[in-house]
Phi, psi and omega in degrees: 000127179269123182273139176296139177289168176305317184291321175296320177293318182287328184266349179294127181087014185293159178236123181260110180279000193214070179248123182262062173279167184259173009287154182193153174286348170271143186296130181239154180276335183207162173267180184299325181291320177298320178298318180290323178300315181291326179298339180296338183299330181252004188070032178306129179286318186194159171218157179253112180282122185245131169232141175283351192241341183205168179285111187280348180300320185291325175300313183297321177298319177294330186257011189301326174297322176289326182281330189306318181285351186274144183283340179269118177285143178236133181240158183235175177192196186220134174261135188268059174267180186296336181297332176253015177091015177076223181281083193247098179297333180290321179293321183294316181305307182303310181303304189288329181279350169262012178110004180292150182243358184208141168241117172266122176291170198313130177256271184294342179266002182284154177302321183291319181298308181301318179297316180297317182292321182288339179270011177092019183291329178077150177195151181304147181264140180289157183279352180227153175299124177227139174277146183235127174232142182291141179239117182257149177260355178242154174270180179303334180277359180086352179274157177297135181290155186303328185292336176296313178297326178288321175301313181300326178292324181288322178292323178297317180303321184267345185070026182285171177274132172256116177256141179290351182058229177245036183286161176286159182305321183293326177290319179303313182295321181292317183288318184294320178300313177298323179292317179299321178297337180266000177084017176288126190255343186247108181228141183215142173244120183270147173032068183297335180269004178235125180069304185296320179073044179253168182231169182305320181296317178291327179292339175291329174296321178296317180301319179296335177274000175108003187279157172251148183251118185259131175242160189243137174304321187301339183268351184232001187269120179297345174278354173269117186308323184260017179304139191256332187217170179270160172303333177298322179290328175294319178296319174306313180300312179303316182289329183276324180271330180103137178298333181291346179240012184247148170229141174248125179230181187262317190057042183235169183131351178291145174306139180079005181251163185291159168295137183305324178304313184297322181291318176303317182296315183294311182292312182299320178299315179303313183299313180298317179301329179277356177109002174295129180294146181305316181296332179285325176294322176294327177294320188274340180257341190239300187293305182301306181295327176302317177295318183290331179275352179077024188290335184249014179290000000 
């Protein structure tokens, strides 16, 4: 009898909250069905298909016959960039009421993302000409615009996950505080040290509002050409914020990059080698993201 290794045990049943499968105007290595099929190698429980440009729920409904035989469930959501009308409660309402599980506040249209891009940060180029416009969550008076409250009300109604997208820390704090006041329980901040420009101390403020801090294997995987940091730095983050408040996702699917499963294995193995307990790795890849997607409700 072949016994599963520590990495196989820790990753079995994982949930990837940040998969960039296609179709998409940015070049993708695989579609949502391909992502789910590959996830079966690790017994992946579920993944969340993210697009910066459109509501992925409609993709999944169109692919449901192809997805049905697969053991990995795939969920969708909507990112509030200019392509969907920005902070658009009507688009959010349709997405969530048709089965969506996540609303990403502005990503590529956020002030922080555009500043990062203009300073030479770089980002994949779409395969078709697309206009990009900044989407703000505040009005000229500095207060959150009314549409933010209406979006939050729809999220609260459905129990969906609210992601900070690529917003700046001050905007995240304001939006998350308003979300908490509305009873929203599922909040996440992705790659706080990339684009957003946050640090562990500031992330503790997000955690106090109920948020989880998500890191991406793609940023710590030595097989990714644009990897930014070492697994040692990822472990530092986990230790400072705590595994009970941390999520590990892939942020993969782009053409020319590794498959998410392979990246989870490499980065997860490195964390175990550095001394992260197996139970803590299971917490950040399985327990926490399962909660955030509402899989056990």
